[in-house]
C-alpha positions in Angstrom: 7.9 3.2 12.3 6.0 6.1 10.6 5.5 9.6 11.7 2.0 9.4 13.2 1.6 13.2 13.0 2.2 13.3 9.3 0.3 10.1 8.4 -2.9 11.0 10.1 -6.2 11.4 8.1 -7.3 14.1 10.5 -4.4 16.3 9.5 -5.4 16.2 5.8 -8.9 17.5 5.5 -10.0 17.9 1.9 -6.9 16.1 0.6 -8.9 13.3 -1.0 -11.0 15.7 -3.1 -8.1 17.9 -4.0 -5.7 15.2 -5.0 -8.4 13.3 -7.0 -9.3 16.5 -8.9 -5.5 17.1 -9.6 -5.2 13.5 -11.0 -8.4 13.5 -12.9 -10.1 10.9 -10.7 -13.8 11.1 -10.1 -15.2 11.0 -6.6 -17.4 8.0 -7.5 -14.5 6.0 -8.8 -12.7 3.3 -6.7 -9.0 3.7 -6.7 -6.6 0.8 -6.1 -3.1 2.0 -5.4 0.4 0.7 -5.0 3.4 2.5 -3.6 6.8 0.8 -4.3 10.1 0.6 -5.9 9.6 0.0 -9.6 11.1 -3.5 -9.8 9.7 -6.9 -10.7 10.3 -8.4 -7.2 7.8 -5.9 -5.8 5.1 -7.5 -7.9 4.7 -4.5 -10.2 4.0 -6.6 -13.3 1.4 -8.5 -11.2 -0.3 -5.2 -10.3 -0.8 -4.3 -14.0 -2.0 -7.8 -14.8 -4.5 -7.5 -12.0 -5.6 -4.1 -13.2 -6.2 -5.4 -16.7 -8.5 -8.2 -15.4 -10.5 -5.9 -13.2 -10.7 -3.1 -15.8 -12.7 -5.5 -18.0 -15.4 -6.0 -15.4 -15.4 -2.8 -13.3 -15.9 0.5 -15.1 -15.7 2.3 -11.7 -12.2 1.0 -10.9 -9.1 3.1 -11.4 -5.5 2.3 -10.6 -2.7 4.4 -9.2 1.0 3.4 -9.2 3.3 5.6 -7.1 6.9 4.5 -7.7 10.5 5.1 -7.1 12.4 4.3 -10.3 15.6 2.3 -10.3 18.8 3.2 -12.1 19.5 2.2 -15.7 21.8 -0.6 -14.4 19.0 -2.3 -12.5 18.1 -5.4 -14.5 14.9 -5.9 -12.4 13.5 -2.4 -13.2 10.2 -1.9 -14.9 8.7 0.9 -17.0 5.1 1.6 -15.8 4.1 3.4 -19.0 5.2 0.5 -21.1 3.4 -2.0 -19.0 0.2 0.1 -19.0 0.3 0.1 -22.8 1.1 -3.6 -23.0 -1.9 -4.5 -20.8 -4.2 -2.0 -22.5 -5.0 0.0 -19.3 -3.3 3.4 -20.1 -6.8 5.1 -19.9 -7.5 3.5 -16.5 -4.2 3.8 -14.7 -2.0 6.6 -13.5 1.7 6.2 -12.9 3.7 8.7 -10.8 7.3 8.8 -9.8 9.4 10.3 -7.0 6.4 11.8 -5.1 6.7 13.6 -1.7 3.0 14.2 -1.1 2.4 10.7 0.2 -0.3 11.4 2.8 -2.4 13.1 0.1 -1.9 10.3 -2.4 -2.9 7.7 0.2 -6.0 9.8 0.9 -6.9 9.6 -2.8 -7.0 5.8 -2.7 -9.6 3.3 -1.6 -7.4 0.2 -1.4 -3.7 -0.1 -1.1 -1.9 -3.2 -2.4 1.5 -4.8 -2.4 1.9 -8.0 -4.4 5.6 -8.2 -3.5 7.7 -11.4 -3.8 10.0 -10.5 -0.9 9.7 -8.1 2.0 11.3 -7.1 5.3 8.8 -4.8 6.9 6.7 -3.1 4.1 6.7 0.6 4.9 4.0 1.4 2.3 1.6 -0.9 4.1 2.3 0.8 7.4 1.9 4.3 5.9 -1.3 3.3 4.2 -2.6 1.6 7.3 -1.9 4.8 9.3 -4.0 6.7 6.7 -6.9 4.3 7.2 -6.6 2.2 4.1 -7.5 -1.5 3.9 -4.6 -3.4 2.3 -4.3 -6.4 0.0 -0.9 -8.0 0.0 0.9 -11.2 -1.0 1.0 -13.9 1.8 4.7 -13.6 2.6 6.9 -12.8 5.6 6.8 -9.1 6.3 3.4 -8.6 4.8 2.0 -11.1 7.3 3.5 -9.1 10.2 1.9 -5.9 9.2 -1.4 -7.2 7.9 -3.9 -9.0 10.2 -5.5 -11.1 7.5 -9.3 -10.7 7.6 -9.1 -7.8 10.1 -6.9 -5.0 8.6 -6.7 -6.3 5.1 -6.5 -9.5 3.0 -3.6 -11.7 2.0 -3.5 -13.7 -1.3 -1.3 -16.5 -2.6 2.1 -15.3 -3.9 2.2 -14.7 -7.7 -1.4 -15.9 -8.1 -2.8 -13.0 -10.2 -6.3 -14.5 -10.4 -6.5 -14.7 -6.6 -5.0 -11.2 -6.4 -7.8 -9.8 -8.6 -10.5 -11.7 -6.8 -9.3 -10.4 -3.4 -9.3 -6.8 -4.7 -12.8 -7.3 -6.1 -14.0 -8.6 -2.8 -13.1 -5.2 -1.2 -14.4 -3.2 -4.2 -17.8 -4.9 -3.6 -18.1 -4.1 0.0 -17.9 -0.5 1.3 -18.4 -1.5 4.9 -15.6 -4.0 4.7 -13.2 -1.5 3.3 -14.0 1.1 5.9 -13.9 -1.4 8.8 -10.6 -2.9 7.7 -9.2 0.6 7.2 -10.2 1.7 10.7 -8.7 -1.5 12.2 -5.5 -1.0 10.2 -5.0 2.5 11.6 -5.5 1.2 15.1 -2.9 -1.6 14.5 -0.3 0.9 13.1 -0.9 3.3 16.0 -0.4 0.4 18.5 2.7 -1.1 16.9 4.4 0.9 14.1 4.7 4.6 15.0 8.1 6.2 15.3 7.5 6.8 19.0 6.7 3.2 19.8 9.5 1.9 17.6 12.0 4.2 19.3 10.7 3.1 22.7 11.2 -0.5 21.8 14.8 0.1 20.7 15.5 2.2 23.9 14.0 -0.6 26.0 16.3 -3.2 24.4 19.3 -1.0 25.2 18.2 -0.6 28.8 17.8 -4.3 29.2 21.3 -5.0 27.7 22.8 -2.4 30.0 21.1 -3.8 33.0 22.2 -7.4 32.1 25.7 -6.0 31.7 25.7 -4.5 35.1 24.4 -7.7 36.7 27.2 -9.7 35.1 
């Protein structure tokens, strides 16, 4: 679960404006973000491919990659700066590493995405949902648990970059849809994925096991 006291938009008044000013993002721009380990299996390459497609058609779109770099011995690791140059979007994309100001960075985004190939329970989608962001994610186990497709965000077919871009554009086109899904996403996280609720579920499991042990 996430700390509902830290990941709460109400606790970060002015964070959107301040963080965008710090990053050189205009208030009229629409920011598509991703928060992840910098490895291929998280769909990082797909993110930059999607960004390149949308950048050609949407001058108001910007892209923000917030990553945790892997060690030099990680064969699956990626270099965001290299990929930004390769796909010709260095002027439209910002890449950050090892950040701790995550609530402020989520506040600066309009859409959060995770085109991952494999997940357990994706923490970034829970954090983003808590901050009121609509999410776009690959249609895989884990993402399907966190995202209520069509309610708190949208799922797309795994590794289908064209579908990924089209799904992002659907949200870019519709301010009301983004806001509505973001609000629904926060309600879903508060109901299911806070630290308090997760701790209570674990404690309940232990209590049930203890009770069954006593009965037997």
